[in-house]
MDAnalysis code that builds the backbone (N, CA, C; Angstrom):
import MDAnalysis as mda
import numpy as np

u = mda.Universe.empty(312, n_residues=104, atom_resindex=np.repeat(np.arange(104), 3), trajectory=True)
u.add_TopologyAttr("name", ["N", "CA", "C"] * 104)
u.add_TopologyAttr("resid", np.arange(1, 105))
u.add_TopologyAttr("resname", ["UNK", "UNK", "UNK", "UNK", "UNK", "UNK", "UNK", "UNK", "UNK", "UNK", "UNK", "UNK", "UNK", "UNK", "UNK", "UNK", "UNK", "UNK", "UNK", "UNK", "UNK", "UNK", "UNK", "UNK", "UNK", "UNK", "UNK", "UNK", "UNK", "UNK", "UNK", "UNK", "UNK", "UNK", "UNK", "UNK", "UNK", "UNK", "UNK", "UNK", "UNK", "UNK", "UNK", "UNK", "UNK", "UNK", "UNK", "UNK", "UNK", "UNK", "UNK", "UNK", "UNK", "UNK", "UNK", "UNK", "UNK", "UNK", "UNK", "UNK", "UNK", "UNK", "UNK", "UNK", "UNK", "UNK", "UNK", "UNK", "UNK", "UNK", "UNK", "UNK", "UNK", "UNK", "UNK", "UNK", "UNK", "UNK", "UNK", "UNK", "UNK", "UNK", "UNK", "UNK", "UNK", "UNK", "UNK", "UNK", "UNK", "UNK", "UNK", "UNK", "UNK", "UNK", "UNK", "UNK", "UNK", "UNK", "UNK", "UNK", "UNK", "UNK", "UNK", "UNK"])
u.atoms.positions = np.array([
    [164.964, 81.988, -52.186],
    [163.845, 82.727, -50.974],
    [162.813, 82.803, -51.692],
    [161.466, 83.220, -51.669],
    [160.146, 83.221, -52.667],
    [160.016, 84.383, -52.743],
    [159.769, 85.017, -53.315],
    [158.475, 86.732, -53.147],
    [158.452, 86.949, -51.779],
    [156.925, 86.201, -51.872],
    [156.551, 85.744, -50.211],
    [157.219, 86.318, -49.122],
    [158.818, 85.752, -49.386],
    [159.105, 85.343, -48.572],
    [159.976, 86.916, -48.042],
    [160.438, 87.939, -49.407],
    [160.483, 89.184, -49.494],
    [159.755, 89.829, -48.875],
    [159.088, 90.047, -48.710],
    [158.004, 90.727, -49.056],
    [157.463, 90.973, -47.108],
    [157.173, 89.790, -46.674],
    [157.252, 89.500, -45.080],
    [158.493, 90.163, -44.479],
    [160.230, 89.705, -45.066],
    [161.204, 90.046, -44.304],
    [161.138, 91.269, -44.761],
    [160.146, 92.609, -45.555],
    [160.379, 93.843, -46.366],
    [159.492, 94.329, -44.963],
    [158.493, 94.049, -44.756],
    [157.131, 94.008, -43.946],
    [157.843, 94.137, -42.653],
    [158.847, 93.386, -42.018],
    [158.813, 92.881, -40.178],
    [160.430, 93.908, -40.340],
    [161.368, 94.360, -41.151],
    [161.932, 95.524, -40.927],
    [161.109, 96.479, -40.882],
    [160.193, 97.259, -41.120],
    [159.175, 98.007, -41.553],
    [158.527, 98.573, -39.737],
    [158.754, 96.806, -39.999],
    [157.299, 97.312, -38.220],
    [158.873, 97.419, -37.384],
    [159.831, 96.802, -37.376],
    [160.497, 96.954, -36.801],
    [160.871, 98.619, -36.421],
    [161.283, 99.097, -38.149],
    [161.685, 100.405, -37.668],
    [161.049, 101.101, -37.254],
    [159.618, 100.608, -37.534],
    [158.414, 101.603, -37.300],
    [158.613, 102.333, -35.389],
    [158.964, 100.561, -35.061],
    [158.979, 100.341, -33.487],
    [159.969, 100.898, -32.907],
    [160.672, 101.410, -33.710],
    [162.427, 102.068, -33.148],
    [162.388, 103.851, -33.157],
    [161.898, 103.703, -34.379],
    [161.462, 105.374, -34.311],
    [160.490, 105.683, -33.281],
    [159.549, 105.114, -33.653],
    [157.925, 105.275, -31.871],
    [158.769, 105.031, -31.070],
    [159.608, 104.482, -30.405],
    [160.720, 104.827, -29.187],
    [161.313, 105.740, -28.860],
    [161.913, 106.185, -30.230],
    [162.976, 107.199, -30.368],
    [162.309, 108.254, -29.839],
    [160.668, 108.671, -30.591],
    [159.834, 109.845, -30.066],
    [159.599, 110.102, -29.746],
    [159.249, 108.380, -28.290],
    [159.754, 109.151, -27.072],
    [160.423, 108.995, -26.196],
    [161.034, 108.836, -26.216],
    [162.783, 109.227, -25.288],
    [162.901, 110.447, -25.920],
    [162.655, 110.728, -27.102],
    [162.914, 111.971, -27.123],
    [162.376, 113.153, -26.621],
    [160.884, 112.744, -26.487],
    [159.843, 113.908, -25.968],
    [160.341, 113.707, -24.152],
    [160.052, 112.208, -24.111],
    [160.599, 112.248, -22.160],
    [162.245, 113.116, -21.768],
    [162.756, 112.440, -22.307],
    [164.303, 113.619, -22.464],
    [163.736, 115.842, -22.506],
    [163.040, 115.733, -24.052],
    [162.589, 117.551, -23.434],
    [161.897, 117.733, -21.908],
    [161.043, 117.140, -21.976],
    [159.807, 116.482, -20.885],
    [160.926, 116.810, -19.348],
    [161.971, 116.531, -19.061],
    [162.800, 116.667, -18.271],
    [163.964, 117.480, -18.176],
    [163.845, 117.954, -19.123],
    [165.185, 119.059, -19.688],
    [164.215, 120.356, -19.298],
    [163.309, 120.616, -19.713],
    [161.843, 121.620, -19.344],
    [162.086, 121.310, -18.058],
    [161.632, 120.607, -17.256],
    [161.300, 120.306, -15.830],
    [163.273, 121.189, -14.818],
    [164.037, 119.974, -15.337],
    [165.093, 121.235, -14.782],
    [165.274, 122.157, -15.334],
    [165.304, 122.928, -16.259],
    [165.381, 124.438, -16.461],
    [164.740, 125.752, -15.509],
    [163.758, 124.532, -15.384],
    [162.314, 125.609, -14.600],
    [162.795, 125.475, -12.719],
    [163.117, 124.699, -12.276],
    [163.978, 124.574, -10.950],
    [165.431, 124.807, -10.728],
    [166.120, 125.115, -12.510],
    [167.074, 125.906, -11.961],
    [167.070, 127.202, -12.065],
    [166.197, 127.695, -12.791],
    [165.835, 129.080, -12.267],
    [164.997, 129.655, -11.846],
    [163.939, 128.610, -11.251],
    [163.824, 128.904, -9.605],
    [164.979, 129.629, -8.689],
    [165.649, 127.856, -8.401],
    [166.863, 128.139, -7.661],
    [167.750, 129.380, -7.550],
    [167.865, 129.925, -8.750],
    [168.805, 130.939, -9.195],
    [168.147, 132.155, -8.427],
    [167.009, 132.167, -9.190],
    [165.596, 133.822, -8.401],
    [165.736, 133.169, -6.908],
    [165.401, 132.466, -6.882],
    [166.118, 132.420, -4.643],
    [166.736, 133.120, -4.243],
    [167.813, 132.142, -5.439],
    [169.423, 132.708, -4.768],
    [169.767, 134.227, -4.755],
    [169.437, 135.168, -6.378],
    [169.367, 136.474, -6.170],
    [168.469, 136.855, -5.713],
    [167.632, 136.373, -5.428],
    [166.478, 137.272, -3.770],
    [166.740, 137.386, -3.038],
    [167.809, 136.175, -2.475],
    [168.294, 136.107, -1.510],
    [170.236, 137.041, -1.641],
    [170.639, 137.010, -1.666],
    [171.565, 137.841, -2.161],
    [171.194, 139.425, -1.911],
    [170.413, 139.424, -2.556],
    [169.677, 141.517, -2.696],
    [169.583, 141.972, -1.657],
    [168.358, 141.212, -1.107],
    [168.031, 140.975, 1.135],
    [168.748, 140.771, 1.436],
    [170.037, 140.509, 1.743],
    [170.988, 140.764, 2.354],
    [171.715, 141.640, 2.529],
    [171.937, 142.116, 0.288],
    [172.554, 143.297, -0.098],
    [172.022, 144.256, 1.000],
    [170.536, 144.749, 1.165],
    [169.352, 145.482, 1.282],
    [170.165, 145.900, 3.383],
    [169.943, 144.487, 4.182],
    [170.333, 144.555, 5.420],
    [171.352, 144.877, 5.116],
    [172.373, 144.775, 4.999],
    [173.862, 145.040, 5.232],
    [174.134, 146.544, 4.779],
    [173.403, 147.177, 3.837],
    [173.395, 148.319, 3.542],
    [172.177, 149.837, 4.607],
    [171.234, 148.585, 5.391],
    [170.392, 149.009, 6.286],
    [171.058, 149.884, 7.366],
    [171.841, 148.040, 7.603],
    [172.710, 148.372, 9.327],
    [174.475, 149.411, 9.098],
    [174.411, 149.608, 7.717],
    [175.371, 150.480, 7.778],
    [174.978, 151.760, 7.824],
    [173.928, 152.205, 6.424],
    [173.238, 153.140, 7.110],
    [172.408, 154.307, 8.933],
    [171.540, 152.699, 9.436],
    [171.793, 152.555, 10.810],
    [172.884, 153.564, 11.750],
    [174.350, 152.384, 11.156],
    [175.212, 152.975, 11.898],
    [175.971, 154.638, 11.578],
    [175.670, 155.530, 10.475],
    [176.298, 156.023, 10.231],
    [175.689, 156.789, 11.350],
    [174.095, 156.658, 11.069],
    [173.399, 158.054, 11.024],
    [173.386, 158.350, 12.690],
    [173.632, 156.810, 13.329],
    [173.966, 156.824, 14.970],
    [175.081, 158.186, 14.268],
    [176.269, 157.454, 13.951],
    [177.410, 158.206, 14.458],
    [177.775, 159.792, 14.128],
    [176.423, 160.492, 13.691],
    [176.120, 161.636, 13.499],
    [175.148, 162.085, 14.468],
    [174.294, 161.944, 14.425],
    [173.546, 161.758, 15.438],
    [174.295, 161.760, 16.642],
    [174.985, 161.523, 17.171],
    [175.862, 161.169, 18.403],
    [176.907, 162.790, 18.392],
    [177.506, 163.115, 16.809],
    [178.267, 163.822, 17.122],
    [177.393, 165.798, 16.563],
    [175.915, 165.343, 16.651],
    [175.641, 166.683, 16.403],
    [175.002, 166.670, 17.656],
    [174.690, 165.922, 18.135],
    [173.919, 165.790, 20.385],
    [175.374, 166.737, 20.532],
    [176.294, 166.296, 20.599],
    [177.392, 166.769, 21.046],
    [177.260, 168.160, 20.734],
    [177.833, 168.270, 19.414],
    [177.134, 169.660, 18.727],
    [176.244, 170.336, 19.961],
    [175.747, 170.435, 19.667],
    [174.067, 171.245, 20.155],
    [174.362, 171.116, 21.536],
    [175.246, 170.271, 22.780],
    [175.648, 170.449, 24.243],
    [177.022, 171.271, 23.884],
    [177.610, 171.284, 22.881],
    [178.869, 172.718, 23.092],
    [177.941, 173.989, 22.668],
    [177.273, 173.842, 22.021],
    [176.638, 175.072, 21.787],
    [176.017, 175.965, 23.093],
    [175.229, 174.640, 23.028],
    [174.435, 175.213, 24.435],
    [175.339, 175.703, 26.068],
    [176.077, 175.372, 25.762],
    [177.517, 175.513, 26.934],
    [177.923, 175.940, 27.250],
    [177.990, 176.753, 26.012],
    [179.244, 178.394, 24.710],
    [178.136, 179.251, 25.596],
    [177.143, 178.971, 25.115],
    [175.642, 179.999, 25.995],
    [175.885, 180.337, 26.155],
    [175.288, 178.868, 27.842],
    [175.290, 179.560, 29.477],
    [176.628, 180.516, 29.795],
    [177.639, 179.896, 29.536],
    [178.402, 180.377, 29.238],
    [179.377, 181.902, 29.342],
    [178.092, 181.636, 28.145],
    [178.529, 183.959, 27.557],
    [177.227, 184.477, 27.939],
    [176.389, 183.919, 28.453],
    [174.650, 184.474, 29.289],
    [175.107, 185.878, 29.504],
    [175.894, 185.440, 30.550],
    [175.758, 187.368, 31.935],
    [177.029, 188.089, 30.993],
    [178.026, 187.506, 29.844],
    [179.009, 188.913, 29.117],
    [177.731, 189.545, 27.972],
    [177.571, 188.913, 26.834],
    [176.126, 189.517, 27.168],
    [175.469, 189.977, 27.252],
    [175.026, 189.499, 28.807],
    [173.954, 190.291, 28.887],
    [174.600, 192.166, 29.275],
    [176.088, 192.120, 29.752],
    [176.746, 192.962, 30.238],
    [177.109, 194.124, 29.651],
    [177.529, 193.159, 27.672],
    [177.425, 193.721, 27.088],
    [176.219, 194.165, 25.983],
    [174.743, 194.265, 26.533],
    [174.047, 194.821, 25.979],
    [173.224, 196.038, 27.003],
    [173.760, 195.665, 28.266],
    [173.312, 196.813, 29.897],
    [174.149, 198.102, 29.592],
    [175.890, 197.450, 29.432],
    [176.453, 198.673, 28.943],
    [176.851, 199.690, 28.195],
    [176.008, 198.593, 26.722],
    [175.712, 200.083, 25.851],
    [174.275, 200.485, 25.982],
    [173.554, 200.388, 26.771],
    [172.381, 200.528, 27.098],
    [172.060, 202.308, 27.439],
    [173.577, 201.902, 28.683],
    [174.172, 203.224, 29.547],
    [174.675, 204.543, 29.477],
    [175.345, 203.588, 28.606],
    [176.495, 205.228, 27.450],
    [176.078, 205.582, 27.244],
])
C-alpha cells in the first residue's frame, strides 16, 4: 500500500467518522427535543389532572357544607318554632302573673 493510499484511507475514515458524529449529534438533538416535548405534555397533563382533582374536592366540600348548613338551619327553624309555640302557651300565664303583681 502506497503512502497516497494510506492517506486516502485515513481521509475516508475521517470523513466517515465526521459523518457518524454529525448523525449522532442530529439524533441526540432530536431525542432531546422529543423528550422535552413529552415532559411538557406530561406536566400539562399532571397540572390538568391536579386541577380536576382540586375542583372535585372543592365541589364535594361545598356539597357537604351545604348539607350540613341545611341540617343546622332545619334544627334552628324547629327551635324557633318551639320557642314561639311555648311563648304562645305561656302568654296568658305571664299576663296573669303581671296583673296579679299589680293588684297585690
